[in-house]
C-alpha positions in Angstrom: -16.4 -4.2 6.1 -14.8 -7.0 4.0 -13.2 -9.6 6.2 -10.7 -12.3 5.2 -8.5 -10.2 2.9 -5.5 -12.3 2.0 -2.0 -11.3 1.3 -2.4 -11.8 -2.4 -5.4 -9.5 -2.7 -3.7 -6.8 -0.5 -0.4 -7.1 -2.4 -2.2 -6.7 -5.8 -4.2 -3.6 -4.5 -1.1 -2.0 -2.9 1.0 -2.4 -6.0 -1.7 -1.2 -8.3 -2.2 2.0 -6.2 1.6 2.6 -6.0 2.0 2.2 -9.7 -0.8 4.6 -10.4 0.7 7.2 -7.9 4.1 6.8 -9.7 2.3 7.1 -13.1 3.9 4.0 -14.4 2.3 1.8 -17.1 3.4 -1.4 -15.4 1.5 -4.4 -14.0 1.6 -5.2 -10.3 3.5 -8.4 -11.0 6.3 -6.2 -12.5 7.1 -4.7 -9.1 9.0 -6.6 -6.4 7.6 -6.4 -2.9 11.0 -5.0 -1.7 11.0 -2.2 -4.3 11.7 1.2 -2.6 8.7 3.5 -2.6 10.9 6.4 -3.7 13.7 5.0 -5.8 14.7 4.5 -9.4 11.4 3.0 -10.4 8.7 4.2 -8.0 8.3 7.9 -7.1 6.0 8.3 -4.0 6.2 11.5 -2.0 4.6 12.2 1.4 1.4 13.7 -0.1 1.1 10.9 -2.6 1.5 8.4 0.3 -1.4 9.9 2.2 -3.5 9.8 -1.0 -2.6 6.1 -1.5 -3.8 5.3 2.0 -7.2 6.8 1.4 -7.5 4.9 -1.9 -6.5 1.7 -0.3 -9.0 2.2 2.5 -11.8 2.8 -0.1 -10.7 0.0 -2.4 -10.4 -2.6 0.3 -13.2 -1.3 2.5 -11.0 -1.1 5.6 -10.0 1.6 8.1 -6.3 2.1 8.8 -6.2 3.3 12.5 -3.7 6.1 13.2 -1.9 4.0 15.7 -0.7 1.6 13.0 1.6 4.4 11.8 3.3 5.3 15.1 6.9 4.5 15.0 6.8 3.0 11.5 9.0 3.8 8.5 7.7 3.1 5.0 10.6 2.4 2.7 9.4 -0.4 0.5 6.2 -1.7 -1.1 6.3 -4.5 1.5 6.2 -2.0 4.4 2.9 -0.7 3.0 1.6 -4.2 2.4 2.3 -5.1 6.0 0.5 -2.2 7.5 -2.6 -2.6 5.2 -2.7 -6.3 6.3 -2.6 -5.2 9.9 -5.4 -2.7 9.2 -7.5 -5.4 7.5 -7.0 -7.8 10.5 -8.1 -5.0 12.9 -11.3 -4.4 10.9 
């Protein structure tokens, strides 16, 4: 497992995966951390969300334990960034 993932690397990866899922030709820097995952710009459904988690686990070489998702609501890009950071810390 890769250790020492920083917020910048995780943010870049999350935004890249979210943009790919939404099929948008934008750069990660074009998306605000507080952009809704399912709004005017991004369009992530529940199936796409699960697929993004798998991609992020593979890309960052981490495992996101199921208990990280209990009681959480994922409304924005930042919500996803935060849980991925927690998963990276737990690795």
